N, C-alpha and C positions, 0 to 999 in steps of 0.2 A: 253366311256365305254369299259372295257376290253372284248375282244372276248373270246369265249369258248376255242378256240384253244390256245390262249395266256395263259389263266388261267391253262389249262391242262399242257402246256409246263412248266410253272413256278412251278406247283405242282410237276412235275417230277423232276425239278431242286431241289426243297426243299427236296424231299425224298433222292436224291443222295447226297445232302449236309449233311443231317442228318447221313447218313451212313459213309461219309468221316470224319465227326467230331468225331464219336464214335471210330474211329481207330487212331486218332492223339494223340501221346503221349507227344509231346513237347508243353508246355503251350503257348509259344510265337507264334508258328506257328498256334496253335489252335485259338487263339484270332484273328490273322490276317485272317485266313480262314473265321471266322464268319463275320468279317466286309466286306470282299470282296464278300462273298456270299450274304449278305444283300443288298449291292449296286447292285449286279447283278440282283437279282430277283425283285427289286423295280425300276430299271433303274435310280438309284441315281447317281449324279455326285460326291458327296463327302460324307464323314461320319467319325464319331469318335466313338471309343469304350472306355467306361469308366469302371473302376472296383472300387468297394467300398474299401476304405482303411480299414486296419485291425480293427481300432477303430470304424468304422462305422460313422465317422463324416464328411467324404468328399468323392468326386469322384476323382479318379486319372486317368489322360490320359494314355491310353495304346497304341492305334493305331490311326493314323490320315491319311486319304487319301482324296485328291481332284484331280480328273483326269484332268479337264480342266486347272488347274493351275500347274499340274505336281508336286503336293505336296505329299510326302510320308515320314511320320515320325513314328518312333517306329517300332516294329516288325522286319522284315528282312532288313529294310532300315538301312543305316549307320548313319542316323540322329536321335539323341535322341529327345524326347519331353521335353522341359524345361518349359512348362506352369505350373503355380501353380495349386494346387488341387482346385476343386470347393467345397466350404464349403456348408454343408447342413443346417447350422444354422448361423444366424448373431451374432453380438457381444452381443446382448441381449438374445440370446438363442432361438430366434424365427425362424420358418422354412424359409429357403431361397427360397421363391416361385417365385422370380423374374427371375431365370435362368431356362430355359426349362428342361435341363438334371437333375438339382437338383429337380425340381418339380416332374418329372416323378419318381425319386427315392424315394422322401419323401412320395408321395401319392400313389405309386405303381400303376401308371396310365399312359396310353399312351397319348402323346400330339401330335396332328396333326395340323400344322399351314400352311395355304395357302400362306401367305405373311408376312414375319417378319417385313417389313416396316410399315405395317398397323395394326399390332397386338398390342392392348393396354395393355394386361395383363402381358407382360413379358418385361424384360430389354434387348434390343438388341443393346445397345450403343457400346459394344465391337465389335459386328458383323459389325455395320456400319463403325467403324474405320478400321476394317480389309478390308472391301470393298473399302474404300477410298484409302488405301495404295496399293491395288492390282488391282483395277479396276474390281473386281468381283461383282456380284450381288446376294447376298444370299436371297433366296426367300422362297421356301417351306421347312418346317422342319418336321421331324417325329422322336420323342423320345420315345423309347420303353424300359420299365424296364425289366431286366432279373432276374427271380426269381428261387431260388433253389427248391428242392423237399419239403422243409418245408414252402415255401411261402415267404422266406426272400429275399429281393432285394440284389443281389450281383454285379450288374453293370447296365449300361444303354447303349443301342445301339441308337445312334443318326445319322440320315441320312439327307442330305441336297440336295435340288434341284432335284426333280424327273424330268426326261426328257421323252418326248413323244418318244416312240420307233421308230416312222416313221419320224416325222418332226424334232425331236431333241430339240424342244423348252421346256423351263422349265415350268412344270405344277405342280399342287397340287398332293400330294400323295393320291391315290384313296383308297376307302375302301378295295379293294382287296390287294393293296400294304400294307395297315395297317395290314390286317389279316395275310398275308404271313410273314411280318416282326415280328409280335407277335408270330407266330408259330415258326419261326426261332429262335427268342429270347428265347423261351421256350426250344427248343432243345439245343441251345447254352449254356443256363444256366445249363442244365443237364450235358452236356459234360464238361463244366468248373468245375462243382462240382465234377463229377466223377474223373476228372484229378487231382483236388486238393486233394480229398480223397486218391487217389492212391499215390500222392506225399507225403501226410502225413504218409501213411502206409509205404512207402518206406523209409521215413526219420526215422520213428520209428524203422523199421527193421534194418536199418544201424546203428542206435543208439545202438540196442541190440548187433550187431556185434562189435561195438566199445567197448561196455561193456565187451564182452568176451576177446577182445584183451587187454583191460585195465587190466583185471584180470590176463592174462598171463604176461603182462608187470610188474604188481605189484609183481607177483610171482617171476619173473626173469627179470631184466632189460636188460639181454642179448638178449631176444627174442622179445622185444617190437618193436624195429626198424625193425626187420625182417618181422614182420607182416604188416608193412606199405610199406617197400621197394619192397618186392616180387610182390604185386599187381601192383605197379607203373611200374616195369620193365616188368611184364606180359603184361600190356596194351601197353607199348611202342613197344614191339616186335609184338604183335597181330595187331596193327595198321600198322606196316611196312609190315607185311604179307598181310594185307587187301589191301594195295596199290600196291602190286606186280601184274604185268600184264603179266608176262611171266614165263616160267619154271614150275616145278611140282606143285607149290602152286598157280598158276594163278587163279584157280577156287575158291579159298577160299575167302569168303566175310562175312562181318558183318554188320548188321543194328543196330539201337540204342538198341533194345532189346537184341541182341546178346552181345553187349558191356556191357550192365548192368549185364547180366548173368555172363559174365566172370569176371567182376569187383567184384561181390559178391563172386564168387568162390575164387578169389584171396584173398579177405579179410578173408575168412573162411578156407583157406587151412591148417592152423595149429591149428584150434580150439581144436583139440584133446589134445594139450599140457596142457590143464587145468588138465588132469589126470596124467601127468608126475610128479613124485616127484621132488621137487625143487633142492634137493642136487645132483640129477643126471643131471638135466638141467644145473646147475651151476658148474659142476665138473671141476674145473680149473686145478687140479693136480691129480696124480694117487691115492694119499692117502686121498683125500678130501672126507669127508662125511658131517657131520654138521660143521666140522672144518678140517683143514689140519693136518693130523696125523704125518706129517714129524717132527713136533715139539716134539712129543713123542719119536721119534727116536733120536733126538738131546739129549734129556734127558738121554736116555739109553747110548748113546755114552759117555756122560759126566760121567755117573756112571762107565762105563768100564775104562775110563781114570783115574778116582779117585781111582778105585780098583787097577789099575796098579801102580799108584804112592804110594799107601799105601803098596802094596806088595814090592815095591822097598825099601821104607823106613824101612820096617820090616827086609828085608834082610840086609840092611846096619847096622841096630842096632845089628843084630846078629853077625856082624863082629867087633863090637867096641872093644872087648877085644883083638882081634888079630891085630887091627889097620892096616888092609890090604888095602891100598889106591888103589892099582891096581884092587882088587876085587870090591871095591865100585864103581870105575869108570866103570868097565864092567857092573855092575848092572844098573847104571845110563844110560849107552849107550843102554843096552837092553830095559830098560823101555822107553827111548825116542823113540827108533825105533818102539816099539809096539804102543805108543801113536800116532806117526806120521802115522802109518798104519791105526789106528782107524780114524784119521782125514781124511785120503785119502778115506777110505770107506764111511765116513759120507758125504763128498763132492760128491762122486760118487752117493750115494742114493739121495741126494738133487737134483743133476742134472737129474737123472733118473726120479724123481718124476714129473718134469715139463712136460714130455711127448712131448717135442718139436722135438725130433729126433727119427728116426726109430732105434730100438734096434737090435744089432747083437746077434747071438747065444752066443758068449763069454760074452757079457754084461748080458744076461739073466742068464747064469751060475754063474756069479760073484754075482748077487743078491742072488741066492740060497745059494751060499757058505757063504756069509755074514750072511744070515739068520740062518744057522745051525752051522757056524764055531765059532761064538762068543757066549759064555754062560754068562748070567748075573743073578743076584739074584733079583727076583721081590719083591714087597712090603711085601710079606709073608716070605721072606728069602729063597725061594726055587729057585734052579737053573732051568732056562728055556731057550729055544732057543730065540735068539735075535729077530727074526721076526716071527710073527704068520703066519699061512697058508694064511689068508686073505690078510695080508700085502704083502706076497710074490706074491700072485696072481695079486694084483694091480700093484706092482712094476715091474712085468714081462710082462706088456702090451707092445706089440711090437711097436705100434704107437698110438698116442693120449693118452687120459686119461681114457677111458671107458673100462671096462671089457666086455666080450661077453654078460653077463647077463644084464649089464647096457645098452649096445647098443641095446639089444632086447627091453629093457624098453623104450628107446628113440624111437626106430622104431615103437613101439606099438602106438605111438601118431597118426600115419596115419590110423591105424585100428580104433582107437577111433574116429578120424575125420570122417571116412566113416560111422561108426555106428551112430554117432550123427546126421550127415547130412541126412542119409537115414530114420531117424525117423520123419523128418519134412514133413508136407504136402505141398510140393512145388507146386506153380501154374505152369501152362503150360510153361510160358516164363522163368521159372527158374528151370525146371526139370533136367537140365544137371549139376547143381551145384555140386552134390555129385561126379559125374564122373570126372569133371574138377579138383576139389579140391583133390580128392582121388588118382589121378594118378601121382602126381609130384615126387614120388620116384620110379616109374617104369623105366625100361630101354628098349631101342629099341630092344635089343637082348633077352629080356625075363628074364634077370637075376636080375631084380629089385624086389621091394616088395610093397605092401603085396601080390599081386595077380600074380606076374610074367607075366604080360601082355607084348605082343610084340607090335611093332610099328603099325602093321595093326589092332590091337585090341584097339587102343587108338585114341581119337579125336585129331585134330590139337591143340585145346585149351589146352588139358591136356599135350601135348608134349611141347607147349609153356611155360606152367607153370613149367615144369620140368627144362627147360633151365634157366628160371628166378630164380628158387630156388637155383640151383647149383651156378650160377654166383654171386648171392647175398651172399651166404655163403662163397665163396672164397674171395670176396673183403671186406666183413664186417669187420669193425675195432672194434667192440664192443663184440667180442667173449671172453669167459674167458680163453681160452687155446691158443690163437694165435693172432698175429696182422693181419690186413687186407693185402692181397697181393697187389703188384703193378699190374697195368693193364696188362702189357706184360706177367707177370708170370701167371696171372689168365687166359688170353686168350690162352696161350700155353697149359694149362691143359684142357681148354674147347676144343681145337683143338684135343687133344689126345682122349678126350671123344667122339668127333665126329667120329674119325677113328676106335675106338674099339667097337662101337655099343652102347655106353652109352646114347648119346643124338641124336636127330633127325638131320641128316646131312643137309637136305634141309632147315630146320629152322635155323640152325647155319649159313648157307651160307647167309641167309637174315640178320641175326644178325650182320654179318661182313660187307656185301655189303652195307647195309643201314646205317651203323655206329650207330646202336642201343647201342652197348657197350659203345661208346664214349659219347653219349648223357646222358646215365645213369651215367657214371663216372663223368661228369661235374656237375651233379646235386647232386649226393649222396656221392662221394668219397672225401677224403682229397686231397689237391693239390699234396702232395708228392707221392701219389699213381699213379697219371696220368703221366706215363713216355712215352718216345718215342716208338711208335709201328709201325710195318710194316704190315698192313692188308693183303698185297699180300701173305704173308707167310701162311695165314689161308684160303685163297680163293681157290676155286676149279672150 
């Protein structure tokens, strides 16, 4: 009979176990903890934890342990369990009452057996065969159903061979053992159900995030890859920082909750782009709106060339009576010269429209001169300037394809992201998502946007995401306005950003020292982008 002291000690163990189970987030570690705890408080030599299959027709092996045989399968062990599921019904659809674990699940009832070899109501032939192969002696069995809050069986906790705490001999599971195991099974079922519900909610939440990213992707295929690559690079760099044991970032650490929080922030960092007009996001050339207006300029140039040819022909006709060949030749030459000049202006505007190179002051003035220097007749027959004010504004963008107003529109996506994320009732373990996601366009020197934060005002995670966002943008090969850079070129720019206060210097040092840039490149960049690099150039 159990002593009062032993029962009190085991009750204290049970309470401690319940507290530990409620804190465990990883379902595999949770299941393993349940079985180990059950074995401990009942002094069992072995045990198996089964979970109900999704269809409710069988029990699936999850964790198996037998101390005296040094058997450890499933869970944290490297050895998987390859045993078939235990069916709850036979081929005729009748309850499979011959197996102890199945009986406990089917009838929602604990089964306590003193000796399997003398038990007439259950089939232990498989157990006997196991004993013959291993030299083991399976004796006492305790099978306890695990029920959720609605009373449905979600699994079975089966324990084998209770041992006397002093002599170590195999004994029957006592009534106290059974009560403690049933209490633990109840706590375990609640913990498993809670973890499963949490997993389902997290899955649903991530599905909504994927839905948002899909909407952005469908809106513009240029941003879909970005929404997936930035989180991946963010986690690569964050894990490298987490592994750092020296230097200014040695104190940084992440647990599983921190990782999940950063992962969610990464997935949501550009959710505000759902508010950005697609013609701005996809603006591949300076004159693009719903279509590239450079074709309209082509038409105008053709009209100017036609008008020039017509004027030349009319001048030639006026000379017919005089039959002045030299004058006609001069007219043709002058007309050809003007047409060639128009062709040159057209090619210049077509090149300018691409936005691939930084424009000098002389180039900007040439655009203006073309816009006001050529006069053409519009569809109403009225003489008008060749380029409208809007076309001149767009064609005189110094770099890239966006006007200042359009750039403000693009930049507003981060404001929209912050507004959207701050509206959500984040649970405690995700409360930093808006700050992490909303800070990836800030700069260490306070010159970023939207809040102009400095390095000291930002979390490490937000600074990590800032590096990931920039490096992905430099190397991305699916942008409408440029090709992806080669690795060496992108890293040279990142190094300049490190030196001028744009990105966090300590994080960039980890980025280089731990080879994060190269791991990302091998996974996400085209082979031609991965050129020879000398990381010592960027190290400090």
